C-alpha positions as CSV (number, residue, x, y, z in Angstrom):
1,M,-26.7,11.2,-40.4
2,A,-23.9,11.7,-37.9
3,L,-24.1,14.9,-35.7
4,P,-21.2,17.3,-36.1
5,F,-18.8,17.3,-33.1
6,W,-20.1,20.5,-31.6
7,E,-23.6,19.4,-31.9
8,L,-22.6,16.0,-30.3
9,V,-20.9,17.8,-27.5
10,L,-24.1,20.0,-26.9
11,E,-26.2,16.9,-27.1
12,M,-24.0,15.1,-24.6
13,N,-24.2,18.1,-21.9
14,G,-28.1,18.7,-22.3
15,L,-27.5,21.9,-24.3
16,H,-28.9,20.7,-27.6
17,N,-31.9,23.2,-27.5
18,R,-29.3,26.1,-27.4
19,S,-28.0,26.7,-31.1
20,P,-24.5,27.9,-31.5
21,I,-25.6,29.4,-34.8
22,S,-27.4,32.6,-34.8
23,I,-28.1,35.8,-36.9
24,C,-25.6,38.8,-36.1
25,Y,-27.7,41.9,-35.5
26,T,-24.7,44.0,-36.2
27,C,-24.1,42.8,-39.7
28,G,-27.1,40.6,-40.5
29,K,-25.0,37.6,-41.3
30,I,-25.4,34.1,-40.1
31,C,-22.6,33.6,-37.4
32,L,-21.2,31.0,-35.1
33,K,-21.7,31.9,-31.6
34,I,-18.7,31.2,-29.2
35,M,-20.3,29.4,-26.3
36,T,-18.4,28.5,-23.2
37,V,-19.9,25.3,-21.9
38,A,-19.4,24.0,-18.5
39,L,-18.9,20.3,-18.8
40,P,-19.4,18.1,-15.9
41,N,-16.6,17.3,-13.6
42,P,-16.1,13.5,-13.7
43,F,-14.8,13.7,-10.1
44,Q,-17.9,15.4,-8.5
45,A,-19.6,13.9,-5.5
46,G,-20.4,10.2,-6.0
47,T,-18.1,9.5,-8.7
48,H,-14.8,9.5,-6.3
49,S,-15.9,6.0,-5.1
50,T,-16.6,4.8,-8.7
51,L,-13.2,6.0,-9.8
52,Y,-11.6,3.6,-7.0
53,E,-12.5,0.4,-8.9
54,Q,-11.8,2.1,-12.4
55,D,-8.3,3.7,-11.9
56,Y,-6.8,3.4,-8.5
57,A,-3.8,5.8,-9.1
58,L,-6.0,8.4,-10.2
59,W,-8.3,7.7,-7.3
60,L,-5.4,8.2,-4.9
61,E,-4.5,11.4,-6.7
62,Q,-7.9,12.9,-6.4
63,A,-8.0,11.8,-2.8
64,V,-5.0,13.7,-2.1
65,D,-6.1,16.7,-4.1
66,F,-9.3,16.8,-2.2
67,L,-7.6,16.6,1.3
68,R,-5.3,19.3,0.3
69,S,-8.0,21.6,-0.7
70,Q,-10.1,20.6,2.3
71,N,-12.9,19.4,0.0
72,F,-13.9,16.8,2.5
73,A,-17.4,16.3,1.0
74,E,-15.9,14.9,-2.4
75,I,-13.8,12.4,-0.7
76,D,-14.6,8.6,-1.0
77,L,-14.3,8.1,2.7
78,E,-15.4,4.3,2.8
79,N,-12.4,3.2,0.4
80,L,-9.8,5.8,2.1
81,I,-10.5,4.3,5.5
82,A,-9.9,1.0,4.1
83,E,-6.8,1.8,2.6
84,L,-5.5,3.6,5.5
85,E,-6.2,0.4,7.5
86,G,-4.7,-1.7,5.1
87,M,-1.5,0.3,5.2
88,G,-1.2,-0.3,8.8
89,G,-1.8,-4.0,8.3
90,S,0.8,-4.3,5.6
91,Q,3.4,-2.6,7.9
92,K,2.6,-5.4,10.6
93,Q,2.8,-8.2,8.1
94,A,6.2,-6.9,7.2
95,I,7.4,-6.9,10.6
96,E,6.1,-10.5,11.1
97,S,7.6,-11.8,7.9
98,N,11.0,-10.2,8.6
99,L,11.0,-11.4,12.0
100,E,10.2,-15.0,11.1
101,V,12.9,-15.1,8.4
102,L,15.4,-13.6,10.8
103,L,14.6,-16.2,13.5
104,M,14.7,-18.9,11.0
105,H,18.2,-18.0,10.1
106,L,19.2,-17.7,13.7
107,L,17.9,-21.1,14.5
108,K,19.7,-22.5,11.4
109,Y,22.8,-20.6,12.6
110,K,22.5,-22.3,16.0
111,Y,21.5,-25.8,15.2
112,Q,23.3,-26.3,11.9
113,S,26.8,-24.8,12.7
114,E,28.4,-27.1,10.2
115,K,26.4,-25.6,7.3
116,R,26.8,-21.9,8.2
117,S,27.5,-19.7,5.2
118,N,28.0,-16.1,4.2
119,S,24.5,-16.3,2.8
120,W,22.9,-17.0,6.2
121,R,24.8,-14.1,7.7
122,Y,23.7,-11.9,4.8
123,T,20.1,-12.8,5.4
124,I,20.4,-12.2,9.2
125,I,21.8,-8.8,8.5
126,E,19.3,-7.9,5.8
127,H,16.2,-8.8,7.9
128,R,17.7,-7.0,10.9
129,L,18.2,-3.8,8.8
130,R,14.6,-4.1,7.5
131,L,13.3,-4.4,11.0
132,H,15.4,-1.3,12.2
133,K,14.3,0.6,9.2
134,A,10.6,-0.1,10.1
135,F,11.2,0.9,13.6
136,K,12.8,4.4,12.5
137,H,9.8,5.2,10.4
138,S,7.1,4.0,12.6
139,P,8.6,3.5,16.2
140,S,5.3,2.1,17.5
141,L,5.8,-1.0,15.4
142,K,8.5,-2.0,18.0
143,R,5.6,-2.7,20.4
144,Y,3.9,-4.9,17.7
145,F,7.3,-6.8,17.3
146,L,7.4,-7.5,21.0
147,Q,3.8,-8.6,21.1
148,E,4.2,-10.9,18.3
149,F,7.8,-12.2,18.9
150,A,6.7,-15.4,20.6
151,D,4.1,-16.4,17.8
152,C,6.8,-15.5,15.2
153,Y,9.3,-17.7,17.0
154,L,6.7,-20.7,16.8
155,N,6.1,-20.1,13.1
156,A,9.8,-19.9,12.5
157,R,10.4,-23.1,14.5
158,K,8.0,-25.0,12.3
159,L,9.4,-23.7,9.0
160,T,13.0,-24.3,10.0
161,S,12.1,-27.8,10.9
162,A,10.4,-28.2,7.5
163,E,13.4,-26.6,5.6
164,T,16.2,-28.2,7.2
165,G,14.6,-31.8,7.9
166,L,15.4,-31.5,11.5
167,A,12.9,-32.9,14.0
168,I,10.9,-30.0,15.3
169,A,11.7,-31.1,18.9
170,T,15.3,-30.1,18.0
171,F,14.3,-26.6,18.6
172,P,12.9,-25.4,22.0
173,M,9.3,-24.4,22.4
174,E,10.4,-20.8,23.6
175,S,12.9,-18.7,21.8
176,P,16.6,-19.4,22.5
177,F,17.0,-15.8,21.8
178,T,15.7,-12.7,23.3
179,P,14.0,-9.8,21.3
180,E,17.2,-7.9,22.1
181,Q,19.5,-10.4,20.8
182,T,17.3,-10.9,17.7
183,L,17.9,-7.2,16.6
184,D,21.4,-6.9,18.0
185,E,23.6,-6.4,14.8
186,D,26.5,-8.0,16.7
187,F,24.7,-11.2,18.0
188,L,25.1,-14.5,16.3
189,P,24.2,-17.5,18.4
190,E,26.8,-20.3,19.3
191,D,26.1,-23.9,19.2
């Protein structure tokens, strides 16, 4: 036989030996006790890390709540640290990606002058804006941009050769554009 809902709740919370029904000593009738039952908090210590795998958005919300309330003991530190490291990695990947696309289009603009288009100019402007926006929000990423500039150029060189069909030797081993020119909104390379 199925348990009534209130008995099921009591059973699940280990309160099955406490009957919610009793005899009222005032009137002598059988009465239903109003019981306040403290249900377990699903976000108590040890469960925050479990929540990470089950519901990322809720895990993140809980982490913010724990931080705001300075309830550091409840925080899933291992996953929070990994997430913070991942955020920094994502920003750096975005810098590299935008820089490579920008350099590719600058190379195409310089070495395929007969094929220049508004689309190429648009892409150059768009990726410069993305880089400037990233530097505005995180100025320290400019150091990373400068540090990775040469490697990004080499990648852009290979990709441009593959996309255009031009021999890779067409493009110099070192960037024909300085980092400053690359970011300069008024700079477009000439033949």
